[in-house]
TORVOLO-743098 format. One record per residue (C-alpha): chain; residue number from 1; x, y, z. Coordinates in steps of 0.5 Angstrom, whole numbers, padded with zeros to 4 digits. Example, Ala and Ser with C-alpha at 12.3 -4.5 7.8 and 13.67 -1.06 7.14 Angstrom:
<r 'A',1,<0025,-0009,0016>>;
<r 'A',2,<0027,-0002,0014>>;
This chain:
<r 'A',1,<0134,0086,-0096>>;
<r 'A',2,<0127,0087,-0099>>;
<r 'A',3,<0125,0082,-0104>>;
<r 'A',4,<0127,0085,-0111>>;
<r 'A',5,<0122,0083,-0117>>;
<r 'A',6,<0115,0082,-0118>>;
<r 'A',7,<0111,0079,-0112>>;
<r 'A',8,<0110,0072,-0111>>;
<r 'A',9,<0102,0070,-0112>>;
<r 'A',10,<0098,0067,-0107>>;
<r 'A',11,<0092,0063,-0108>>;
<r 'A',12,<0088,0057,-0107>>;
<r 'A',13,<0093,0052,-0110>>;
<r 'A',14,<0092,0045,-0109>>;
<r 'A',15,<0096,0039,-0110>>;
<r 'A',16,<0092,0033,-0112>>;
<r 'A',17,<0093,0026,-0109>>;
<r 'A',18,<0099,0022,-0113>>;
<r 'A',19,<0096,0017,-0118>>;
<r 'A',20,<0103,0014,-0120>>;
<r 'A',21,<0102,0007,-0116>>;
<r 'A',22,<0096,0006,-0121>>;
<r 'A',23,<0101,0007,-0127>>;
<r 'A',24,<0102,0000,-0131>>;
<r 'A',25,<0104,0002,-0138>>;
<r 'A',26,<0097,0001,-0141>>;
<r 'A',27,<0092,0005,-0137>>;
<r 'A',28,<0091,0012,-0139>>;
<r 'A',29,<0085,0015,-0135>>;
<r 'A',30,<0085,0016,-0128>>;
<r 'A',31,<0081,0019,-0122>>;
<r 'A',32,<0083,0026,-0119>>;
<r 'A',33,<0083,0026,-0112>>;
<r 'A',34,<0084,0031,-0106>>;
<r 'A',35,<0085,0028,-0099>>;
<r 'A',36,<0081,0022,-0102>>;
<r 'A',37,<0075,0026,-0105>>;
<r 'A',38,<0074,0027,-0112>>;
<r 'A',39,<0076,0033,-0115>>;
<r 'A',40,<0073,0036,-0121>>;
<r 'A',41,<0078,0041,-0124>>;
<r 'A',42,<0073,0044,-0130>>;
<r 'A',43,<0079,0047,-0134>>;
<r 'A',44,<0085,0043,-0136>>;
<r 'A',45,<0089,0050,-0137>>;
<r 'A',46,<0088,0051,-0129>>;
<r 'A',47,<0093,0044,-0128>>;
<r 'A',48,<0100,0044,-0128>>;
<r 'A',49,<0101,0036,-0129>>;
<r 'A',50,<0108,0033,-0129>>;
<r 'A',51,<0109,0026,-0131>>;
<r 'A',52,<0116,0023,-0131>>;
<r 'A',53,<0119,0029,-0129>>;
<r 'A',54,<0116,0033,-0135>>;
<r 'A',55,<0111,0038,-0135>>;
<r 'A',56,<0105,0036,-0139>>;
<r 'A',57,<0101,0041,-0144>>;
<r 'A',58,<0094,0041,-0143>>;
<r 'A',59,<0089,0038,-0149>>;
<r 'A',60,<0095,0035,-0153>>;
<r 'A',61,<0098,0031,-0147>>;
<r 'A',62,<0092,0030,-0143>>;
<r 'A',63,<0085,0032,-0142>>;
<r 'A',64,<0080,0032,-0137>>;
<r 'A',65,<0073,0030,-0136>>;
<r 'A',66,<0069,0031,-0130>>;
<r 'A',67,<0074,0028,-0124>>;
<r 'A',68,<0078,0024,-0129>>;
<r 'A',69,<0085,0026,-0133>>;
<r 'A',70,<0086,0022,-0139>>;
<r 'A',71,<0093,0022,-0142>>;
<r 'A',72,<0095,0022,-0149>>;
<r 'A',73,<0099,0015,-0148>>;
<r 'A',74,<0099,0011,-0142>>;
<r 'A',75,<0104,0013,-0137>>;
<r 'A',76,<0110,0008,-0136>>;
<r 'A',77,<0110,0004,-0129>>;
<r 'A',78,<0114,0007,-0124>>;
<r 'A',79,<0114,0014,-0127>>;
<r 'A',80,<0113,0020,-0122>>;
<r 'A',81,<0107,0024,-0122>>;
<r 'A',82,<0105,0031,-0119>>;
<r 'A',83,<0099,0036,-0120>>;
<r 'A',84,<0098,0042,-0118>>;
<r 'A',85,<0091,0046,-0119>>;
<r 'A',86,<0093,0053,-0120>>;
<r 'A',87,<0086,0056,-0120>>;
<r 'A',88,<0080,0054,-0117>>;
<r 'A',89,<0073,0056,-0116>>;
<r 'A',90,<0070,0049,-0113>>;
<r 'A',91,<0073,0044,-0109>>;
<r 'A',92,<0067,0039,-0108>>;
<r 'A',93,<0061,0038,-0113>>;
<r 'A',94,<0055,0041,-0111>>;
<r 'A',95,<0050,0035,-0108>>;
<r 'A',96,<0044,0039,-0107>>;
<r 'A',97,<0040,0045,-0109>>;
<r 'A',98,<0035,0048,-0105>>;
<r 'A',99,<0029,0052,-0109>>;
<r 'A',100,<0025,0057,-0105>>;
<r 'A',101,<0018,0058,-0106>>;
<r 'A',102,<0012,0062,-0103>>;
<r 'A',103,<0011,0057,-0098>>;
<r 'A',104,<0017,0053,-0096>>;
<r 'A',105,<0022,0051,-0100>>;
<r 'A',106,<0024,0044,-0104>>;
<r 'A',107,<0031,0041,-0104>>;
<r 'A',108,<0033,0037,-0110>>;
<r 'A',109,<0038,0032,-0110>>;
<r 'A',110,<0043,0033,-0116>>;
<r 'A',111,<0047,0027,-0116>>;
<r 'A',112,<0046,0024,-0123>>;
<r 'A',113,<0040,0028,-0124>>;
<r 'A',114,<0038,0032,-0130>>;
<r 'A',115,<0033,0038,-0131>>;
<r 'A',116,<0031,0043,-0136>>;
<r 'A',117,<0030,0050,-0136>>;
<r 'A',118,<0026,0054,-0141>>;
<r 'A',119,<0029,0061,-0143>>;
<r 'A',120,<0025,0067,-0145>>;
<r 'A',121,<0025,0065,-0152>>;
<r 'A',122,<0022,0059,-0150>>;
<r 'A',123,<0028,0055,-0152>>;
<r 'A',124,<0029,0049,-0147>>;
<r 'A',125,<0036,0048,-0144>>;
<r 'A',126,<0038,0041,-0141>>;
<r 'A',127,<0042,0041,-0135>>;
<r 'A',128,<0046,0035,-0132>>;
<r 'A',129,<0049,0035,-0125>>;
<r 'A',130,<0054,0030,-0122>>;
<r 'A',131,<0054,0025,-0128>>;
<r 'A',132,<0060,0022,-0126>>;
């Protein structure tokens, strides 16, 4: 018998590492990792977060900054946790950038670096890389 209904989506879904062992009734900010490596989701609306069996609402119940999640209130000790990334474009941060020149190229280490770009109107825009 064929599947009835809308076809299931497939994509780059990722389950983040469990952080529930760090829950202590007072800490509210935790590092996000996948396989022990830092994960930078960029957008909290791409995360499906369950805390203590309750799905959490982005911005209201948790916020994201860089590779960290901060809950509105500290999770209780013993609460379970899971987080699934529903959409992503980047799993690991950019660590270097190679800029081509007329003769050779120049490699820039981006970790914790800031640079500026001037647009056509002359306005300077600072850009920060991997400040975490």
